N, C-alpha and C positions, 0 to 999 in steps of 0.2 A: 457449421461454423459461420459465423458473418463477422466482420470488426467495422469500422469507422473510427475517426479522428474528430479530436476537439482541441479546441486552444484552450490554454490556461496559463493562470501568472506562473506557474514553473515550466512550462514549453509544452506542446503537444503530447496527447494523450490519447492512446491507439485503446480503446477498447475492444474486447473480444468477447464473442459469446457462442455458447453452443447450445444448441436446441432453444434461442431464445432467451439464457440464462449469462448473464453474466460468468465471465473464466478467465478472462484476463486485462489488466489496465495494466499499462507499459508505459514508461516514461521514456521518450526517446533518450536515442543511446544507451540504456537502461543494458546492465549485466542481465544473462540469462535470459535475455530477450529472444522467443523462439523466434526460427525466420518470418520473414511478412508474409508469404507466400502460405504458410500453413493457418492463415488467418480464415480463409476464406473471403469472399468477395465481399466488396464494399455493399452494407446495407444499415442505414442508421436506423430504421425501423424498431429495432430490439433494445433500443436504446435512450429513450424518451424520459424514464425514472432515471438511470443511471445521470445524465444528462444534467438531469434539471435539480437532484441533488448535489452533481459537483458542483456546480453552480451556485446555490444556499450555503456550501461549504467553505469557496473561497469570497461569498461577498460578509462571513462570516455570521451566517444567520443559524448555521447545522452544527451541530458537534459529533452526531453520531450517524451513520447511513441503516436504512432499514430498505435491503434490497437482497433477495435472493442471489446467492454466489454458488458458482460452481465451480472452485479451483481445483486442480489435477495436480494430486501428491500423493508421496507415502500417506499410508497413517498415520505417523511419526510428524509429517509436515505438517497434514491436516492441522491435529492435536495443536500443533504449537503455533498455526493462523488463527484458532479458535482461540487459544491464549491472548494474541493480539490484540484481539477486536475486543476484548474487557479493558483494554490497559485507557485509562479514562485522557480524553480530550486535553492537549495541555500540559501533560506528564509524562514521565518517562520510568523505564523503568531498566533492570540490567538483561543480558543472556542468562547471567547466575542466578538470578531472583527465577526467571520465567522455569529454568530447569528445579529450582528449589520446588517448586509450583507444580513442575510435572512428575515430584517425587524422584527425580532424577538428578542430583546435584552435585553429580560431576558430568554432568551432559551440555555444559555451556556451550564446546564448540559447536556439537550437533543441532543445539537453538541456533546459534550464527545461521548455520548450513542452512536451517530453514528458513531463517527470517529472511538471509538471501534470497534465496528461490521463491522467493513470495511470489506468485504471479499477480495477486490485483493489490496495486501500492496504492498508497494512500486510504480508501476505503477498509482495509487490511492494514492497518496503520505500524508498519514494520520501521517506520521513521522514528515512533518513540522507545525505539529499544536503543541503549547507551551501553558505554563499555564499565567496568566495574568501578572506576573512577569516575563516573560521570563524562568522560570525553564521547564526541564522536568519534566511531569506528565503523570500519565498511558501509556502504550504501549501494545497493546494485542499483540506485537511480542516480550515486552520485551523491560526496558531503556537503556537497555547495547547497544543492536542494535539501539533501539532509536538516540542516541549519534553516534555509529558508522556510521550511513547512512548520520546525520547533518555534522558531522565533514569529512564524504569524499565530502558532496556536495560542502560544504562552503570550501574544500580544493583538489578539482579533481583532477587537474593536478600534485598533487607535492605529494600525499597520495593514499597510496593502502589497503583496508580494510583487517585485516586478518582473515586468514582462519578459 
């Protein structure tokens, strides 16, 4: 395990790698964030591509990420996280719709739980999931950041996130 911290328009991001592959991207004060001691030593060397692609994203030049990922979770969580990566940039879906896509229409709460425990924020875009009525519901990084990310994506060329 190794980690580094980079600045972003939504605050510092802690990047975590296991065997050189991104396994975590945590916002400051993120709910369900593992203890800092579990991230291993500070070492920015595995994160060059991640940092470059995040910079392109925040510059409005990137709408999807092309990175190897190694999130740790249950098989169900990993399936939900794969579905999250299919939500198009600038669009949203609901927990219920994700549950239907999984063939488990009554599993919206379980999808929400998996979504909230996503260890790779932004790159696995859990911020693109909203409530059934379109309202912003819980986000492990905070509702303010969720709104910032959605606003940014929906107006990427005309809007810059505040620091």
